[in-house]
C-alpha positions in Angstrom: 164.2 -14.9 185.9 166.6 -13.9 182.9 166.0 -9.6 182.5 166.8 -7.2 179.8 166.6 -3.7 181.9 166.3 -1.0 180.0 166.5 3.1 181.3 168.4 5.9 181.8 168.6 8.4 184.2 169.1 8.1 188.0 165.4 7.6 188.8 166.2 3.8 187.3 169.2 3.4 189.4 167.7 1.9 192.7 165.7 -0.5 191.0 168.6 -2.4 188.6 170.2 -2.0 192.0 168.0 -4.2 194.1 167.7 -6.6 191.5 171.0 -7.1 190.6 170.8 -8.7 194.3 168.6 -11.1 193.8 169.4 -14.2 193.8 166.5 -15.6 191.7 166.8 -12.9 188.7 170.0 -12.0 186.1 170.2 -9.3 184.3 171.6 -10.1 180.9 172.1 -6.8 179.6 170.9 -2.7 180.2 169.5 -0.7 177.6 170.2 2.9 177.7 170.6 5.9 175.5 173.5 6.8 173.4 176.1 8.8 175.3 174.8 12.4 175.3 175.9 16.4 176.2 174.8 16.6 179.7 175.4 19.2 182.6 176.4 23.0 182.4 179.4 22.3 180.1 177.6 19.7 178.0 180.2 17.5 177.9 179.6 14.1 176.2 178.4 11.9 179.2 176.9 8.4 179.5 174.0 8.1 181.4 173.4 7.0 185.3 172.3 3.4 184.3 175.1 2.9 182.3 177.4 4.0 184.8 175.7 1.7 187.4 175.5 -1.0 184.7 179.8 -1.0 184.1 180.6 -0.6 187.6 178.3 -4.1 188.0 179.5 -5.6 185.3 176.5 -5.7 183.4 176.9 -5.7 179.4 175.5 -2.3 177.9 173.9 -1.6 174.8 173.2 1.7 173.8 170.8 1.7 170.8 169.6 4.9 168.8 166.5 3.9 168.0 165.0 1.0 169.8 162.6 0.8 166.9 165.8 -0.1 164.7 165.9 -3.5 163.2 169.8 -4.2 164.9 168.0 -3.3 168.3 164.8 -5.8 167.1 167.8 -8.5 166.7 169.5 -7.8 170.0 166.6 -7.9 172.1 165.4 -11.4 170.1 169.2 -12.9 170.9 169.2 -11.9 174.4 166.2 -13.9 174.9 165.0 -12.3 177.9 161.6 -13.6 180.1 160.7 -9.9 181.0 162.3 -6.3 180.0 162.1 -4.0 182.4 162.0 -0.3 181.4 162.1 3.0 183.8 162.3 6.3 182.0 164.1 4.7 179.1 163.7 7.4 177.0 162.1 6.5 173.8 158.7 5.1 172.7 158.9 1.5 172.4 157.4 0.0 169.2 154.3 -2.2 169.3 156.3 -5.1 167.2 158.5 -5.1 169.8 156.3 -6.4 172.8 156.1 -10.2 172.3 159.7 -10.2 172.4 159.6 -11.1 176.1 157.4 -13.8 177.3 156.0 -11.7 180.2 156.1 -8.4 178.6 157.6 -4.8 178.8 157.2 -4.4 182.9 157.3 -0.8 183.4 157.7 1.6 186.8 155.9 5.1 186.5 156.3 7.6 188.9 152.2 8.8 189.6 149.3 6.4 190.7 147.6 5.8 187.5 145.9 6.4 185.4 146.9 10.1 187.0 149.8 11.9 185.3 150.5 10.1 182.6 153.4 11.5 180.8 156.9 12.4 180.8 157.2 14.5 184.1 154.4 13.0 186.4 156.9 13.8 189.2 157.0 17.6 188.7 153.2 18.3 187.7 152.0 16.6 190.5 153.6 19.0 192.8 153.4 21.4 190.6 149.1 21.0 191.0 149.6 21.1 194.4 148.8 17.2 195.2 149.5 16.2 198.2 149.8 12.8 197.7 151.4 10.3 194.7 153.3 6.7 194.0 154.6 4.3 191.8 152.9 1.9 189.5 153.6 -1.3 187.8 152.1 -1.8 184.8 152.5 -3.9 181.2 153.0 -1.9 178.5 151.2 -1.7 175.3 151.5 0.4 172.3 150.1 4.0 174.1 151.3 6.5 176.0 151.4 4.7 180.0 147.9 3.0 179.0 149.1 -0.3 179.8 147.4 -2.5 182.5 148.5 -2.4 186.3 149.6 -4.2 188.4 150.9 -2.7 191.6 151.0 0.4 193.4 152.2 1.9 196.1 150.9 5.6 197.1 153.9 8.1 198.7 153.0 11.7 200.5 154.7 15.0 199.2 155.3 16.7 202.1 154.4 20.8 201.6 158.2 21.6 201.2 159.5 18.9 199.3 161.0 19.4 196.1 160.9 17.6 192.5 164.5 16.1 192.8 163.6 15.1 196.7 160.5 13.4 195.9 161.9 11.9 192.5 164.1 10.1 195.1 162.0 8.6 197.3 160.1 7.4 194.7 162.8 5.4 193.2 163.4 3.7 196.6 159.9 2.8 197.1 159.6 1.8 193.2 162.8 -0.9 193.8 160.7 -3.1 195.7 157.4 -2.5 194.2 159.2 -3.7 191.0 160.6 -6.8 192.6 157.0 -8.3 193.8 156.1 -7.8 190.7 158.3 -9.7 189.0 158.0 -12.9 191.7 154.0 -12.5 191.1 154.2 -12.7 187.4 156.4 -15.6 187.8 154.1 -17.3 190.1 151.3 -16.1 188.7 149.3 -14.8 191.0 149.1 -11.3 189.5 146.0 -9.8 188.0 146.3 -6.7 186.0 143.8 -3.8 186.3 143.3 -1.9 183.0 143.7 1.6 183.5 140.3 3.9 183.7 140.9 6.4 180.5 137.9 8.5 181.7 140.2 9.4 185.0 143.4 9.9 183.1 145.5 13.4 183.5 148.6 13.9 181.3 152.1 15.4 182.2 153.3 16.3 179.5 157.6 17.3 179.3 158.7 20.6 180.2 159.2 23.3 178.0 161.4 26.4 179.4 158.1 28.6 178.9 156.5 26.2 181.7 158.4 27.9 184.1 157.5 31.8 183.8 155.9 33.0 186.2 151.7 34.1 186.4 151.6 36.7 189.3 147.4 36.1 189.6 146.8 32.9 191.7 147.4 32.7 195.5 151.3 32.7 196.5 150.5 28.8 197.2 150.5 27.2 193.8 153.0 29.7 192.5 154.9 28.0 195.7 154.4 24.6 194.1 155.4 26.0 190.4 158.6 26.8 192.0 159.0 23.3 194.1 157.9 21.5 190.7 159.8 22.9 188.3 163.3 22.5 190.0 165.9 22.6 189.5 164.5 23.2 185.5 162.9 25.3 183.9 162.8 27.2 187.6 160.2 30.0 188.0 161.3 32.9 186.7 160.1 36.6 185.4 160.5 39.7 184.2 160.8 43.5 185.3 162.6 46.7 184.4 163.3 44.8 181.3 165.3 42.0 183.0 164.9 38.4 183.3 
């Protein structure tokens, strides 16, 4: 199977490394976001996926906009059987979805249709969930609405924070993605449509999400503290000070 790997943050790296080690899979290139200001110093830095690709001597492409004509031409020239996409950070337009023969296969950090959206790990913890998981799905033109392929459940520990859970889910997602890809090649996976009536959402985090509401019970406040670590983090005001 000839793949393109489309991803940006640390969450995508374990799957990339796992697939890279498989003799029946060729990763022809990595598509990742352009270098951006990162960290407290806001220095221009590559994404974790770019670092991983360079270390593995895999070609890297960083289109400013994946919907641009140049990006479309690039994808067509690379002629992948499948594109694996994990936390890439841009919406894939419908015109690109038919380029790979087996589609764009996404690893999403929730048990879909729960927690569609940009921050499923954070909101699962913040809302007091005790279980979550990872889902592989074939993306469509909607926001995390495509047909599901495989899922794996993961328990959330009572004191687990968002970065800790993200690391666990990333490691669990790597073999699940491999199982999914091999199932697609063998044609023994049956895609399952999502039940839209059971969908919940995990919107992009905003700074104001961290302001503490002191009315709920302490456990709910603690859950938000765990879920909103390291950003935006919980904060409050007292005597005119934040």
